[in-house]
Residue, then its C-alpha position, 0 to 999 in steps of 0.5 A: m756547720s751547726l746552723l746547717t745541721d739545724l736547717l737540714n733537721l728542720d721538722l716541716s710538719a710543725t709549720s706546713d702541710k707540704i712534704i718533699a717527695e724524692y722520685i727515684w729511678i734506674g738510669g740507662s746503665g741499669m745500675d745508675l740510680r737517679s733521683k730528684a725532689r718535688t714539693l707536694k701537699g701531704p701526707i702521702t700514704d699510697p703511690s696512687q696519690l702521687p702525680k706522674w713526673n718527667y725527666d731528661g732521658s737524653s742525660t741518662g742514656q734513655a732517650p735521644g736529645e730531640d725527643s728526650e722526655v721520659i715519664l716517671y710512674p710512682q710505684a712504691i713509697f718509703k719513709d725518708p730517713f734523711r729528711r724524716g717527718n712526713n717526707i717520702l722516697v718514691i720508687c718509679d719506673c719509666y715510660t714514653p709520653q705515649g705510655e710505653p715502658i722504655p727498654t730499661n724499665k725492667r719493673y714493667g715486665a716483672a710486674k706482668i709475671f707477678s700479676d699472673p694468677a698462677v704466680a700470685a696463687e703461689v705467693p712467691w717469697y724472696g730473700i736476697e743477700q746483697e753483697y757489696t764492696l766499700l772503696q776508698k775514694d779517689i783510689n778505688w781500693p777497698l776500705g781498710w786495704p793498704i794503698g797500693g798493697f794487700p791485707g793478709p789472706q782471707g780467713p779472719y774477716y768474715c763476720s769479724v770484729g776489730a779495727d784490723k779486720s772490720f772496715g766500714r761498720d759505721i756505714v753498715d749500721a747507719h744503712y741498717k737503721a735507715c732501711i728499718y726506718a724506711g720500711i724495708n724488710i731488711s733481715g740482717i747484715n754481716g761482714e763478708v769474706m773479703p775485707g771491705q766487703w759486706e752484705f745486707q739481706v732483704g726479705p722475706s718479700v713477696g713478688i714485685s715488692a722484693g725488687d722495690q725493696v732491694w732497689i730502695a735499699r741500694y739507693l739508701l746505701e748510695r746516699i750514706t756512702e756519699i755522705a761518708g765519702v766512700v765509694l760503693s761498688f756492686d762489681p761481682k769481682p772487684i779485686p782479681g785473684d784469690w779473693n771472693g767475689a760479690g753476689a746476690h744470692t736469691n732465696y726462694s720459695t712458693k706456697s707449694m714448696r712451703e707445704d708438706g711434700g714441698f721438697e719434691v716441688i723444690k726438686a722439680a723446680i730445680k730441674k726446670l732451672e737446670a734446663k734454662h741455665a744459660e738463659h738465667i746466667a745471661a740475665y744474672g748480672k754483667g761480669n759474672e763470668r769473673r766471679l763464677t769460676g768454681r772457686h771462692e764458694t761458687a759453681s762454674i758458670h758453665n755447669f749447673s749443679w745443686g746440693v744440700a748445704n753445698r755452697g759450691a753449687s749453683i743451687r743450695v738446699g738447706r739442711e733444714t729443708e731436707k729434714d722438714g721435707k719442705g721450705y726454700f732453696e738458694d740460687r747462688r748464681p746472681a751477681s751483686n749487680m743483678d737487677p732484682y726485678v729481672v732475677t726474681s721474676k725470671i725465677a718465678d717464670t721458670t719455676i711456675l709458668s714454664 
């Protein structure tokens, strides 16, 4: 095993100008991350230096078998914390051989919104709080829970320490450092209310980079849990009953909101979001109706609400924003399995372009 570890940790830059580029894309379910590697001459510093590639879309639910080729367009690069050296991770989106985005390519539509001059002028900032649940392999039961049974009620687990309250910290810390190494603007982590559930925060990130960074952070977490032999779940309500669900609260501000008088801009934006509540809910993740019940720090999926410091509202405005008269707000409706390209661009579209 030591020889295997030595080989895995080989520094290729000492003997070769070749690098390994891991091309990453989103599969047909909208949540299944796929990747494959190729050897290229390095170093690579910009996605424009990378060639397009292809894959078998019939094996990912994205193309028919008789015309299965899907083309990968490199869009963003990150340092690879697994292979290290000059090796890279590449976020790609997916197109037909004719150059048309395939239906599951949500990045393409998001990029169009973020490149709109009116949106670009507002420099939209995002901070995304990605909750997730760690499950014991083979039994799909949360990490730290007794097999076939339940832990004590919620209360002692949020931001906890101790072997009887905190489960999976080694995975969480490994992921935290891997994200920083990769170049993701990860701003923090914490244990969540339900035992076995955690959260990481990405941001502030501007425009399309918010989606790129959340997806690559998800990829790193999938790889780390694979190594640890633990199953990663983004289900918005992994355990039914009196347990918190998992969301992806999305913090948002524009240039106008961050300037003096921004609180009035925020209130106007919230009115626009209220008018399109049903449209946003439909885009905010599958199974979200199991989570947005009006309990467990959520608002009902059927009603739109907002309030200052209210975690039971659809939109929460912070006390500091109210005090300063400018700042940001938090959309608490997105589920943990939301597509960050869809959510970030939809918020910008509704609040800036509508």
